[in-house]
LODREN-629895 format. One record per residue (C-alpha): x, y, z. Coordinates in Angstrom, 1 decimal. Layout:
! residues N
ATOM     c1     c2     c3
ATOM      X      Y      Z
...
! end
This chain:
! residues 321
ATOM     c1     c2     c3
ATOM   47.4  137.9   95.9
ATOM   51.2  138.3   96.3
ATOM   53.5  139.7   93.8
ATOM   54.9  136.2   93.1
ATOM   51.5  134.7   92.4
ATOM   50.6  137.6   90.2
ATOM   53.8  137.2   88.2
ATOM   53.2  133.5   88.1
ATOM   49.8  133.9   86.4
ATOM   50.7  136.9   84.1
ATOM   54.2  135.8   82.9
ATOM   54.0  132.4   81.2
ATOM   57.5  132.6   79.7
ATOM   59.0  133.4   83.1
ATOM   56.9  130.5   84.6
ATOM   58.2  128.1   82.0
ATOM   61.8  129.2   82.6
ATOM   61.5  128.7   86.3
ATOM   60.0  125.3   86.0
ATOM   62.7  124.3   83.5
ATOM   65.5  125.5   85.8
ATOM   64.0  123.5   88.7
ATOM   63.8  120.3   86.6
ATOM   67.3  120.7   85.2
ATOM   68.7  121.5   88.7
ATOM   67.1  118.3   90.1
ATOM   68.4  116.2   87.2
ATOM   71.9  117.7   87.6
ATOM   71.9  116.5   91.2
ATOM   70.6  113.0   90.4
ATOM   72.7  112.5   87.3
ATOM   75.7  114.9   87.4
ATOM   78.1  115.1   84.5
ATOM   81.3  113.1   85.1
ATOM   83.4  116.2   84.5
ATOM   81.4  118.1   87.2
ATOM   81.8  115.3   89.7
ATOM   85.5  115.1   89.0
ATOM   86.1  118.9   89.5
ATOM   83.7  119.2   92.5
ATOM   84.1  116.0   94.6
ATOM   81.7  117.4   97.2
ATOM   79.0  117.8   94.5
ATOM   79.4  114.2   93.5
ATOM   79.2  113.0   97.0
ATOM   76.0  115.0   97.6
ATOM   74.5  113.5   94.4
ATOM   75.4  109.9   95.4
ATOM   73.9  110.5   98.9
ATOM   70.6  111.8   97.4
ATOM   70.3  108.9   95.1
ATOM   70.9  106.4   97.9
ATOM   68.0  108.1   99.8
ATOM   65.6  107.4   97.0
ATOM   63.6  104.2   96.5
ATOM   65.4  101.3   94.8
ATOM   63.5  102.0   91.5
ATOM   65.6  105.2   91.3
ATOM   68.9  103.2   91.7
ATOM   69.4  103.8   95.4
ATOM   70.2  100.3   96.6
ATOM   73.5   98.5   96.6
ATOM   72.0   95.8   94.2
ATOM   71.0   98.5   91.8
ATOM   74.4  100.1   92.0
ATOM   76.0   96.9   91.0
ATOM   73.7   96.4   88.0
ATOM   73.6  100.0   87.0
ATOM   76.8  101.7   88.2
ATOM   76.7  105.4   88.8
ATOM   78.6  107.6   86.4
ATOM   80.3  109.4   89.3
ATOM   82.0  106.2   90.2
ATOM   84.0  106.3   86.9
ATOM   86.5  109.0   86.1
ATOM   88.6  109.3   82.9
ATOM   91.4  111.9   83.0
ATOM   93.7  113.0   80.2
ATOM   97.2  113.9   81.5
ATOM   99.5  116.3   79.5
ATOM  101.2  114.1   76.9
ATOM  104.3  116.2   76.8
ATOM  105.2  114.8   80.2
ATOM  107.7  112.0   80.0
ATOM  108.9  109.5   82.6
ATOM  111.8  107.1   83.0
ATOM  112.7  104.5   85.7
ATOM  109.5  104.2   87.7
ATOM  106.4  106.1   88.6
ATOM  104.1  106.1   91.7
ATOM  101.0  104.1   91.0
ATOM   98.1  103.1   93.3
ATOM  100.2  103.3   96.4
ATOM  102.9  101.2   94.8
ATOM  105.5  101.7   92.1
ATOM  105.2  101.0   88.4
ATOM  108.7  100.2   86.9
ATOM  109.0  101.4   83.3
ATOM  111.1   99.6   80.6
ATOM  113.8  101.5   78.9
ATOM  113.1  104.8   77.2
ATOM  110.9  107.8   77.7
ATOM  107.2  107.0   78.4
ATOM  104.4  109.4   77.9
ATOM  101.0  109.2   79.8
ATOM   97.9  108.8   77.7
ATOM   94.9  108.1   79.9
ATOM   94.1  107.5   83.6
ATOM   91.0  105.7   84.6
ATOM   89.4  105.2   88.0
ATOM   86.8  102.6   88.5
ATOM   84.9  102.2   91.8
ATOM   81.9  100.5   90.4
ATOM   82.1   97.4   92.6
ATOM   83.0   99.3   95.7
ATOM   86.6   98.2   95.3
ATOM   88.8  100.9   93.8
ATOM   90.7   99.9   90.6
ATOM   93.1  102.3   89.0
ATOM   94.2  102.0   85.3
ATOM   96.9  104.0   83.6
ATOM   98.3  103.8   80.0
ATOM  101.7  105.0   78.8
ATOM  103.2  105.0   75.3
ATOM  106.8  105.0   74.0
ATOM  107.6  105.7   70.4
ATOM  110.5  106.1   67.9
ATOM  110.1  108.4   64.9
ATOM  106.3  108.5   65.4
ATOM  105.8  104.8   65.5
ATOM  104.7  103.2   68.7
ATOM  107.3  100.8   70.1
ATOM  105.6  100.1   73.4
ATOM  102.3  100.6   75.1
ATOM  101.8   99.9   78.9
ATOM   98.4   99.1   80.4
ATOM   98.7   98.9   84.2
ATOM   96.0   98.2   86.7
ATOM   96.1   98.0   90.5
ATOM   93.8   98.1   93.5
ATOM   93.9  100.6   96.4
ATOM   91.1   98.7   98.1
ATOM   90.6   95.0   98.4
ATOM   88.3   93.1   96.0
ATOM   86.5   89.8   96.3
ATOM   88.5   86.9   94.8
ATOM   85.8   86.4   92.1
ATOM   86.5   89.9   90.8
ATOM   90.1   89.0   89.8
ATOM   89.4   85.6   88.2
ATOM   89.6   87.0   84.6
ATOM   93.1   88.4   85.5
ATOM   94.3   85.0   86.6
ATOM   92.9   83.4   83.5
ATOM   95.1   85.5   81.2
ATOM   98.1   83.3   82.1
ATOM   96.3   80.0   81.2
ATOM   95.6   80.5   77.5
ATOM   96.8   77.9   75.0
ATOM   97.2   80.7   72.5
ATOM  100.0   82.4   74.5
ATOM  103.6   82.1   73.4
ATOM  104.5   81.5   77.0
ATOM  102.7   80.8   80.3
ATOM  104.7   80.8   83.5
ATOM  103.9   81.2   87.2
ATOM  105.7   81.5   90.5
ATOM  105.3   78.8   93.2
ATOM  102.2   79.6   95.2
ATOM  102.6   80.1   99.0
ATOM   98.9   80.5   99.9
ATOM   99.1   84.3  100.0
ATOM  100.3   85.2   96.5
ATOM   99.3   84.1   93.0
ATOM  101.8   85.4   90.4
ATOM  102.1   84.6   86.7
ATOM  103.4   86.1   83.5
ATOM  103.0   85.4   79.8
ATOM  103.6   86.6   76.3
ATOM  100.8   86.8   73.8
ATOM  100.5   87.9   70.1
ATOM   98.2   90.8   69.4
ATOM   97.0   92.0   66.0
ATOM   96.1   95.7   65.4
ATOM   93.3   96.0   62.9
ATOM   91.7   99.4   62.3
ATOM   93.1  100.5   65.7
ATOM   91.5   97.6   67.5
ATOM   93.6   95.1   69.5
ATOM   92.7   91.5   68.7
ATOM   94.0   88.4   70.5
ATOM   92.8   84.8   70.9
ATOM   93.4   85.0   74.6
ATOM   89.8   85.6   75.7
ATOM   90.6   87.0   79.2
ATOM   93.1   89.4   77.7
ATOM   90.7   90.4   75.0
ATOM   88.3   91.5   77.6
ATOM   90.9   93.9   78.9
ATOM   91.9   95.2   75.4
ATOM   88.2   95.7   74.5
ATOM   87.3   97.8   77.5
ATOM   85.3  100.7   76.2
ATOM   86.1  103.0   79.1
ATOM   89.8  103.7   78.4
ATOM   91.0  101.8   75.3
ATOM   89.1  103.9   72.7
ATOM   90.1  107.2   74.3
ATOM   93.7  106.0   74.4
ATOM   93.8  104.9   70.8
ATOM   92.0  108.1   69.7
ATOM   94.5  110.2   71.5
ATOM   97.4  108.4   70.0
ATOM   95.9  108.9   66.5
ATOM   95.3  112.6   67.1
ATOM   98.9  113.1   68.3
ATOM  100.2  111.4   65.2
ATOM  101.4  108.1   66.7
ATOM  101.2  105.1   64.4
ATOM  100.5  101.6   65.7
ATOM  102.3   98.6   64.0
ATOM  100.1   95.7   62.8
ATOM  101.5   93.3   65.4
ATOM  102.3   93.7   69.0
ATOM  103.6   91.2   71.5
ATOM  102.1   91.5   75.0
ATOM  104.5   90.8   77.9
ATOM  102.0   90.6   80.7
ATOM  102.5   90.1   84.5
ATOM   99.8   89.6   87.1
ATOM  100.2   89.4   90.9
ATOM   97.2   88.7   93.2
ATOM   97.8   88.9   97.0
ATOM   95.5   88.2  100.0
ATOM   94.7   91.5  101.6
ATOM   96.7   92.3  104.7
ATOM   93.9   94.5  106.1
ATOM   91.1   91.9  106.0
ATOM   89.0   89.9  103.5
ATOM   89.5   90.0   99.8
ATOM   92.6   90.4   97.6
ATOM   94.7   93.1   96.1
ATOM   96.3   92.9   92.7
ATOM   98.6   94.6   90.2
ATOM   98.6   93.8   86.5
ATOM  101.0   95.2   84.0
ATOM  100.8   94.6   80.2
ATOM  103.6   95.8   78.1
ATOM  102.7   95.7   74.4
ATOM  105.9   95.6   72.5
ATOM  106.5   96.2   68.8
ATOM  108.6   93.8   66.7
ATOM  109.0   96.4   63.9
ATOM  112.3   98.0   63.1
ATOM  112.9  101.5   64.3
ATOM  110.9  104.1   62.4
ATOM  108.8  101.6   60.5
ATOM  105.6   99.7   60.8
ATOM  106.7   96.6   58.9
ATOM  107.1   93.5   61.1
ATOM  109.0   90.3   60.2
ATOM  107.1   87.3   59.0
ATOM  103.5   87.1   57.8
ATOM  100.4   87.5   60.1
ATOM  100.1   83.7   60.3
ATOM  103.6   83.5   61.8
ATOM  102.5   85.5   64.8
ATOM  100.9   82.6   66.6
ATOM  102.1   79.9   68.9
ATOM  101.7   77.3   66.1
ATOM  103.0   79.5   63.2
ATOM  106.0   81.1   64.7
ATOM  108.2   78.0   63.9
ATOM  107.9   78.9   60.2
ATOM  109.7   82.2   60.7
ATOM  113.1   82.5   62.3
ATOM  112.7   86.3   62.8
ATOM  109.4   85.9   64.6
ATOM  110.8   83.1   66.7
ATOM  113.8   85.2   67.6
ATOM  111.7   88.2   68.7
ATOM  109.3   86.0   70.8
ATOM  112.2   84.2   72.5
ATOM  114.0   87.4   73.3
ATOM  110.7   88.8   74.7
ATOM  110.2   85.7   76.8
ATOM  113.8   85.9   78.2
ATOM  113.4   89.7   78.9
ATOM  110.1   89.3   80.7
ATOM  111.6   86.5   83.0
ATOM  114.4   88.9   83.9
ATOM  112.0   91.9   84.4
ATOM  109.6   90.0   86.8
ATOM  111.8   90.7   89.9
ATOM  111.7   94.4   89.2
ATOM  107.9   94.3   88.8
ATOM  107.7   92.5   92.2
ATOM  109.8   95.2   93.8
ATOM  107.4   97.8   92.4
ATOM  104.4   95.9   93.9
ATOM  106.2   95.9   97.3
ATOM  107.3   99.6   96.8
ATOM  111.0   98.6   97.1
ATOM  112.3  100.5   94.0
ATOM  114.6  103.5   94.5
ATOM  112.8  106.6   93.4
ATOM  114.4  108.6   90.5
ATOM  116.9  105.8   90.0
ATOM  118.2  105.2   86.5
ATOM  116.6  102.3   84.6
ATOM  118.4   99.0   85.4
ATOM  120.0   96.9   82.6
ATOM  117.0   94.6   82.8
ATOM  114.8   97.4   81.5
ATOM  116.2   97.0   77.9
ATOM  113.3   95.2   76.3
ATOM  113.5   93.8   72.7
ATOM  111.4   96.7   71.2
ATOM  113.6   99.5   72.5
ATOM  115.7  101.1   69.8
ATOM  117.6  103.6   71.9
! end
């Protein structure tokens, strides 16, 4: 009998600890914590490889991956909020133009669940502690099937939007923009645009973003107007499409306050006619977005001048200087 076997029989506590360590080690490889995969990419790759070697019942096939996405395919990062940006920022191999003012990063989210990488980033702008603008930007770095972007295209076809407009299609690009009323109730974003609501309800990055805003002392007004822009383009590298989507949620409240003009019922396509102040803000937002679209297009094509001062078109109706 070897020393190991004698110890195995005579030390039950040591034996239990050894078995527990082995089980925990195996589980950590099969189901690693997201933070561990993020800090040690090689560990995440090993974990994914091991899972794919196992039978389908353990989630190793592509079909199982699609139905039960691996945790290491989703990464949420919290950038330092004291950072601030103006002009434009690099984003998903493109450029994201920022409206006027200083924008602070809130959350970055990477989603590779469907084997087509999608990056999401959120920025906030404020005045005297009140949020005046919130950007939700998404873009691909790898092509996606056309079916995967159908919800994005549907955002521009809602009868509840203040405005729906689109560029002429050339067979390669599908581009549209719209403005939409959003209510903020108990830190939840609510809109009648069903496709947009799916974005605003995403549990992977919206709750962390709102929670961080609350913890940092930022206050959301009860109404926001989304100035949204979507561009879907046929992939130049093969099958599928690439896209970039930018939603700029603008506050109609006065600087330093949460009170917005009109009543909640006025912030709708049908009710805005009963309030001149609401109509004025919506019309100014519509006009601004039309003028901002070319800058967004230049960002998609990476034609913006890095570190350049924000152009005059960057002055959105919610910016208070």
